[in-house]
C-alpha positions in Angstrom: 0.0 0.0 0.0 2.8 2.4 0.9 4.5 1.6 -2.4 1.3 2.4 -4.4 1.0 5.7 -2.5 4.6 6.7 -3.3 4.2 5.7 -7.0 1.0 7.8 -7.2 2.8 10.9 -5.7 5.7 10.5 -8.2 3.3 10.2 -11.2 1.3 13.2 -10.1 4.5 15.3 -9.7 5.7 14.1 -13.1 2.6 15.0 -15.0 2.0 18.3 -13.1 5.4 19.5 -14.1 5.7 18.8 -17.9 8.5 21.3 -18.2 10.7 19.0 -16.2 10.6 16.6 -19.1 11.3 19.3 -21.7 14.8 19.6 -23.2 16.8 22.4 -21.7 18.0 25.3 -23.9 21.7 24.4 -23.3 21.2 20.9 -24.5 19.1 22.1 -27.4 21.7 24.6 -28.4 24.5 22.0 -28.2 22.6 19.5 -30.4 21.2 21.9 -33.0 23.1 25.1 -33.1 26.8 24.5 -32.5 27.4 23.0 -35.9 26.9 26.5 -37.4 27.3 29.0 -34.5 29.5 29.8 -31.6 29.0 32.2 -28.7 32.2 34.2 -28.6 34.3 31.9 -30.8 33.9 33.7 -34.1 32.0 32.9 -37.3 31.7 29.4 -38.6 28.9 28.7 -41.2 26.6 31.1 -39.4 27.5 34.2 -37.4 29.0 34.4 -33.9 26.0 34.8 -31.6 27.7 36.7 -28.8 25.6 39.8 -27.9 23.3 39.0 -30.8 20.3 40.6 -29.0 22.2 43.9 -29.0 22.4 43.7 -32.8 18.8 42.9 -33.4 15.7 43.0 -31.2 14.6 39.8 -29.5 11.2 39.6 -31.2 12.8 39.6 -34.7 15.3 36.9 -33.7 12.6 34.7 -32.1 10.5 34.9 -35.2 13.5 34.3 -37.6 14.9 31.2 -35.9 11.5 29.5 -35.8 11.0 29.8 -39.5 14.1 31.3 -41.3 12.8 30.4 -44.8 9.6 32.4 -44.4 11.5 35.5 -43.3 13.9 35.1 -46.3 11.0 34.6 -48.7 9.5 37.8 -47.3 12.6 39.7 -48.5 13.8 40.9 -45.1 17.1 42.8 -45.8 18.8 41.7 -42.6 17.9 38.0 -43.2 19.1 38.2 -46.8 22.4 39.7 -45.6 22.8 36.8 -43.1 22.3 34.3 -46.0 24.9 36.1 -48.2 27.4 36.1 -45.3 26.8 32.4 -44.9 27.7 31.8 -48.6 24.1 31.0 -49.5 23.5 28.4 -46.7 20.0 28.8 -45.4 19.4 28.1 -41.7 17.0 25.1 -41.5 13.7 25.0 -39.6 14.6 23.0 -36.5 12.1 20.5 -35.2 11.1 21.3 -31.6 12.0 24.9 -31.7 8.9 26.3 -30.1 8.3 29.9 -29.0 9.2 28.9 -25.5 12.4 27.3 -26.6 13.3 30.3 -28.8 12.9 32.5 -25.7 15.0 30.1 -23.7 17.8 30.1 -26.3 18.0 33.8 -26.3 18.2 33.9 -22.5 21.0 31.3 -22.7 22.9 33.4 -25.4 22.6 36.6 -23.3 23.9 34.8 -20.2 26.7 33.1 -22.1 27.7 36.4 -23.8 28.4 37.9 -20.4 31.0 35.3 -19.5 34.8 35.6 -20.1 34.6 32.5 -22.2 31.3 30.7 -23.1 31.1 26.9 -23.1 29.8 27.3 -26.6 32.9 29.1 -27.9 33.4 26.3 -30.5 35.6 23.3 -31.1 39.4 23.7 -31.3 40.6 22.6 -34.8 44.3 22.5 -35.4 45.5 24.8 -38.2 48.5 22.8 -39.2 48.8 21.9 -42.9 47.2 18.7 -44.0 49.6 15.9 -44.9 49.4 12.8 -47.1 49.1 10.7 -44.0 46.1 12.7 -42.9 44.4 12.1 -46.3 45.2 8.4 -46.1 43.8 8.1 -42.6 40.7 10.2 -43.5 40.0 8.0 -46.5 40.1 4.9 -44.3 37.7 6.5 -41.8 35.4 7.7 -44.6 35.3 4.3 -46.3 35.0 2.3 -43.0 38.3 0.4 -43.3 39.2 2.2 -40.1 36.5 1.9 -37.5 35.3 5.0 -35.6 36.3 4.9 -32.0 32.8 5.5 -30.7 31.2 3.0 -32.9 29.5 5.3 -35.4 28.9 4.2 -39.0 31.3 5.1 -41.8 30.6 8.1 -44.0 30.4 6.0 -47.1 27.3 4.3 -45.9 25.3 7.6 -46.6 27.7 9.8 -48.6 30.0 9.8 -51.6 33.0 11.9 -52.8 34.3 12.7 -56.2 37.7 11.1 -55.2 36.2 7.7 -54.5 35.8 6.5 -58.1 34.2 3.3 -59.1 30.7 2.8 -57.6 31.3 5.7 -55.2 29.4 5.8 -51.9 25.9 6.0 -50.5 23.0 8.2 -51.7 21.0 8.8 -48.5 23.0 11.9 -47.8 24.4 14.6 -50.1 27.6 14.3 -52.2 30.4 15.8 -50.0 32.9 16.7 -52.7 32.3 20.4 -52.3 31.3 20.5 -48.6 34.6 21.9 -47.5 34.3 25.1 -49.6 30.5 25.3 -49.3 30.7 25.5 -45.5 33.6 27.9 -45.6 36.7 25.9 -44.7 38.3 24.0 -41.9 36.7 25.7 -38.8 33.2 25.6 -40.1 33.4 22.1 -41.5 35.0 20.9 -38.3 32.2 22.5 -36.2 29.6 20.6 -38.3 31.4 17.3 -37.8 31.6 17.8 -34.1 27.9 18.3 -33.7 26.0 17.5 -37.0 22.5 19.1 -36.8 20.6 17.2 -39.6 18.0 14.9 -38.1 19.5 11.7 -39.5 23.1 12.4 -38.5 22.0 13.8 -35.1 20.1 10.6 -34.3 23.2 8.5 -35.0 26.1 10.6 -33.8 24.5 12.0 -30.6 25.5 8.7 -29.0 28.5 8.0 -31.2 30.3 11.4 -31.6 33.3 11.8 -33.7 36.5 12.4 -31.8 39.0 15.3 -32.6 41.6 12.8 -33.8 39.0 11.6 -36.4 37.7 15.0 -37.4 41.0 16.4 -38.7 41.8 13.5 -41.1 38.2 13.7 -42.4 38.7 17.4 -43.0 41.8 16.7 -45.0 39.8 14.3 -47.2 37.1 16.9 -47.8 39.7 19.7 -48.6 41.4 17.4 -51.0 38.2 16.4 -52.7 37.0 20.0 -52.9 40.4 21.0 -54.5 40.8 18.4 -57.2 37.5 16.6 -57.9 34.1 17.1 -59.5 31.0 15.9 -57.7 30.5 12.2 -58.1 26.8 12.1 -58.9 26.7 12.4 -62.7 29.6 10.1 -63.4 28.4 7.5 -60.9 24.9 7.4 -62.2 26.2 6.9 -65.8 28.5 4.2 -64.4 25.6 2.4 -62.8 23.5 2.7 -66.0 26.2 1.3 -68.2 27.0 -1.4 -65.7 23.4 -2.4 -65.7 23.2 -2.6 -69.5 26.4 -4.6 -69.7 25.1 -6.9 -66.9 21.8 -7.5 -68.6 23.4 -8.2 -72.0 25.9 -10.6 -70.4 23.0 -12.4 -68.7 21.1 -12.8 -71.9 24.1 -14.1 -73.8 24.8 -16.6 -71.0 21.2 -17.8 -70.9 21.3 -18.2 -74.7 24.4 -20.3 -74.5 23.1 -22.5 -71.7 19.8 -23.1 -73.5 21.2 -23.1 -77.0 19.9 -26.7 -77.8 16.7 -26.4 -75.9 14.4 -25.9 -78.9 16.1 -28.7 -80.9 15.7 -31.1 -78.0 12.0 -30.2 -77.5 11.3 -30.4 -81.2 13.1 -33.8 -81.4 11.0 -35.2 -78.6 7.8 -34.0 -80.2 8.6 -35.3 -83.6 9.6 -38.7 -82.1 6.3 -38.9 -80.2 4.3 -38.0 -83.3 6.1 -40.6 -85.4 5.4 -43.3 -82.8 1.7 -42.3 -82.7 1.5 -42.5 -86.5 2.8 -46.1 -86.5 
């Protein structure tokens, strides 16, 4: 009886305080925003958000982050400038970004902006030159011949690169041949890898994050592909088409050779049966 009473009290407290179950703004920011933004760490794909509420009023920011495309489609000059500064990258509409969460995020950004160094100042990516060893290791990580330390899947299961050749990689995610230059270089691409914000990647890498010693080699592969390759899509699609035609033709020729005497054998049997019937 005592156990039932305690369980009832706990359930009542749980359902009377739904906000206790809600994701906290800091966790939400870490999972959805740090791939493109820092607070006091400088620009990556998107702008540094330190003191952002001093640059634009809160009401506008709350409206924009809940539906960036709608604001851009409306021709807002400030939003269009943000898009231009981000090399055309459009901030996605983030699932779960409610008006309450938008307010919480701005409260978080204002509080972090007052600190000497925010916990969201961004990842530290070495600026040393990439080497051939980096590219070799990064290729192994991308293709899966070198396993990720936290158990995540290899990049090739969802993505391809122009440097892979042959059948290339997966098609669930975009071709990454130009991702290094599209995101704006080492720092921005590294931030994305440290906390990927797309729903598919977030679901996978939230529990299996990439480590810093894995991010730098991958960045070297992306930089190399961006510098010397064309996107793999068109060539790979043609390769698949031609391989399919060749495979079908070979299959038909093989079947014709295996069954080359079939019609003669059937005809011989029928003729023999007819002759026996006539006798």
